[in-house]
C-alpha positions in Angstrom: -16.0 -20.4 16.0 -16.3 -23.0 13.2 -19.7 -24.1 14.6 -20.9 -20.5 14.8 -19.8 -19.8 11.2 -21.6 -23.0 10.1 -24.8 -21.8 11.8 -24.4 -18.4 10.2 -23.9 -19.9 6.7 -27.0 -22.2 7.2 -29.0 -19.2 8.3 -27.9 -17.2 5.2 -28.8 -20.2 3.0 -32.3 -20.4 4.6 -32.7 -16.6 4.1 -31.7 -16.9 0.4 -34.4 -19.6 -0.1 -37.1 -17.6 1.7 -36.2 -14.2 0.2 -34.3 -14.6 -3.0 -31.9 -11.8 -3.8 -32.6 -9.3 -6.6 -29.5 -7.9 -8.4 -28.8 -4.4 -7.2 -27.6 -3.4 -10.6 -30.4 -4.7 -12.9 -33.1 -6.2 -10.7 -32.8 -9.8 -12.0 -33.7 -12.3 -9.3 -31.1 -14.8 -8.1 -28.1 -13.0 -6.7 -27.5 -9.7 -4.9 -25.2 -8.8 -7.8 -25.6 -10.8 -10.9 -22.9 -12.2 -13.2 -23.6 -9.5 -15.8 -23.3 -6.6 -13.3 -20.5 -8.0 -11.1 -17.6 -7.2 -13.5 -18.3 -3.5 -12.8 -16.6 -4.0 -9.4 -13.4 -4.9 -11.2 -13.3 -1.8 -13.5 -9.8 -0.9 -12.2 -8.5 -4.4 -11.5 -6.0 -4.3 -14.4 -4.9 -0.7 -13.8 -1.6 0.1 -12.1 -1.8 1.5 -8.6 -2.2 5.2 -8.2 -4.5 8.0 -9.3 -5.5 8.3 -13.0 -5.5 11.6 -14.9 -8.6 13.6 -14.2 -8.8 13.0 -10.5 -7.2 14.9 -7.6 -3.8 13.2 -7.2 -2.7 14.5 -3.8 -2.4 11.6 -1.3 -3.7 12.8 2.0 -1.2 12.5 4.8 -0.4 10.2 6.5 -1.7 7.6 4.1 1.0 5.7 2.2 -1.4 4.3 -0.5 -5.0 4.9 -1.5 -6.8 2.5 -3.8 -10.3 1.8 -5.0 -12.0 -0.8 -7.1 -14.3 1.2 -9.4 -15.9 4.5 -10.1 -19.0 5.3 -7.9 -21.5 4.8 -10.7 -23.8 2.2 -12.3 -24.1 -1.2 -10.6 -21.4 -0.3 -8.1 -23.2 2.7 -6.8 -26.5 0.8 -6.7 -24.9 -2.1 -4.8 -23.4 0.2 -2.2 -26.7 2.0 -1.8 -28.6 -1.2 -1.3 -26.0 -2.4 1.3 -25.9 0.9 3.1 -29.6 2.0 3.1 -31.7 -1.0 2.1 -30.3 -3.7 4.5 -29.1 -6.0 1.7 -26.1 -7.4 3.7 -25.5 -10.1 1.2 -23.8 -7.5 -1.0 -20.9 -7.3 1.4 -19.6 -10.6 0.0 -19.0 -9.5 -3.7 -18.0 -6.0 -2.5 -15.4 -7.3 0.0 -14.1 -9.9 -2.5 -13.6 -7.0 -5.1 -11.6 -5.1 -2.5 -9.4 -8.1 -1.8 -8.8 -8.6 -5.5 -7.7 -5.0 -6.1 -5.5 -4.9 -3.0 -3.9 -8.3 -3.9 -3.1 -6.8 -7.4 -1.6 -3.4 -6.4 -1.4 -3.2 -2.6 1.9 -2.9 -0.7 2.4 -4.1 2.8 -0.5 -4.2 5.3 -0.8 -6.9 8.0 -4.1 -5.9 9.6 -7.4 -4.8 8.1 -9.4 -2.1 9.9 -12.8 -0.8 8.8 -13.7 2.9 8.9 -16.5 3.0 11.5 -19.9 4.6 11.3 -21.1 6.4 14.4 -22.4 4.1 17.1 -25.9 5.5 17.0 -26.0 5.1 13.2 -24.9 1.5 13.6 -27.6 0.9 16.2 -30.2 2.3 13.9 -29.0 0.4 10.8 -28.2 -2.8 12.7 -24.7 -3.1 11.2 -21.7 -1.2 9.9 -21.5 -1.6 6.1 -17.7 -0.9 6.0 -17.1 -3.5 8.7 -19.0 -6.1 6.7 -17.0 -5.3 3.6 -13.7 -5.3 5.6 -14.4 -8.7 7.2 -14.9 -10.3 3.8 -11.9 -8.6 2.3 -9.7 -9.7 5.3 -10.8 -13.3 5.0 -10.0 -13.3 1.3 -6.6 -11.7 1.9 -5.8 -14.0 4.8 -5.4 -11.1 7.2 -7.0 -10.4 10.6 -9.8 -7.8 10.7 -9.8 -5.6 13.8 -12.6 -3.1 14.6 -10.0 -0.9 16.2 -11.6 2.5 15.5 -14.7 4.3 16.8 -16.1 7.8 16.1 -15.3 10.1 19.0 -18.1 12.4 17.8 -20.8 12.6 15.2 -19.9 14.3 11.9 -21.9 15.9 9.1 -22.2 13.6 6.0 -19.2 14.3 3.8 -21.2 14.5 0.6 -22.9 17.6 2.0 -19.6 19.5 2.2 -17.2 20.9 -0.3 -13.6 19.7 -0.5 -12.2 22.4 1.8 -14.7 21.6 4.6 -14.3 17.9 4.7 -10.9 17.7 6.5 -12.2 20.1 9.2 -15.4 18.0 9.5 -13.5 14.8 10.4 -10.4 16.2 12.1 -10.2 14.5 15.5 -13.4 12.6 14.9 -11.9 9.1 15.3 -10.1 7.3 18.1 -8.8 3.8 18.8 -11.2 1.8 21.0 -10.4 1.7 24.7 -11.4 -1.5 26.5 -13.5 -4.3 25.2 -17.2 -4.7 24.7 -19.3 -7.5 23.2 -18.4 -7.9 19.6 -15.4 -5.6 19.8 -11.7 -6.6 19.3 -10.0 -7.1 22.6 -7.1 -4.7 23.2 -7.5 -2.8 20.0 -4.5 -0.5 20.6 -2.3 -3.5 21.2 -3.4 -5.1 18.0 -2.6 -2.1 15.8 0.6 -1.0 17.6 3.6 -1.7 15.3 1.4 -3.0 12.5 0.9 -1.8 8.9 -2.9 -1.1 8.7 -5.1 -1.4 5.7 -8.2 0.8 6.2 -11.3 -0.3 4.3 -14.3 2.0 3.5 -17.2 1.9 1.1 -16.7 5.2 -0.8 -13.9 7.7 -0.9 -13.9 11.2 -2.5 -11.0 13.3 -1.1 -9.7 10.8 1.4 -10.2 13.2 4.3 -12.0 10.6 6.4 -9.4 7.9 5.7 -6.6 10.4 6.6 -8.3 11.2 9.9 -8.6 7.5 10.7 -4.9 7.1 9.8 -3.9 9.9 12.2 -5.7 8.2 15.1 -4.1 4.8 14.3 -0.6 6.2 14.1 -1.1 8.1 17.4 -2.0 4.7 18.8 1.3 3.2 17.6 0.5 1.9 14.1 3.6 1.5 12.0 2.0 2.7 8.7 -1.5 3.1 7.2 -2.8 2.4 3.7 -6.4 2.5 2.5 -8.8 1.1 0.0 -12.5 1.7 -0.8 -14.9 -0.1 -3.0 -15.6 3.0 -5.1 -14.3 6.6 -5.6 -16.6 9.5 -6.2 -15.3 12.4 -8.3 
């Protein structure tokens, strides 16, 4: 594993030399998110846990805690867009580290990190799952295992196309814990979440309906409890 990680780091370094990153926030060449734009990821780092005045405060069941790092705006929005739609995987590093910092500051419990999955067909088209990349970085920073325990049982309409009342129905029953093992998947996903406190990781949250649907699937598979965190929250 260490050898593979070393090869991966070497390949990433070679890619950086051949194709230098441009900051998603301001376009400056050098890093995928420059030192000037990066602090936007920590906009809420000093805040107490919970929902500030002006945002819907209801915590969707069965989540025990819902956190996020920053508003979905400015450099944060640009970085998420570049990672999700423009193939700039290097942004997973600063985004995942921000998730870890916020959770380390206000999070309670959690012993396993689980990313919210995109549909398998979407992952094949894109070549990766952006939430999984973010979750892997966050898990390493927190010293927790990352298990790709969930998959989408069916395709769903993009949540941003729906109003708040339609989002829960759109994702109800849309997720399940993986059965069996395939290349690149966690072996025995159900066994690895049973009795554990799960930290769900996603890129953007609005109402929390998607995270709640994932939590239901995890608890049905035996998870002890489920909390969640996203990079950004959209009003």
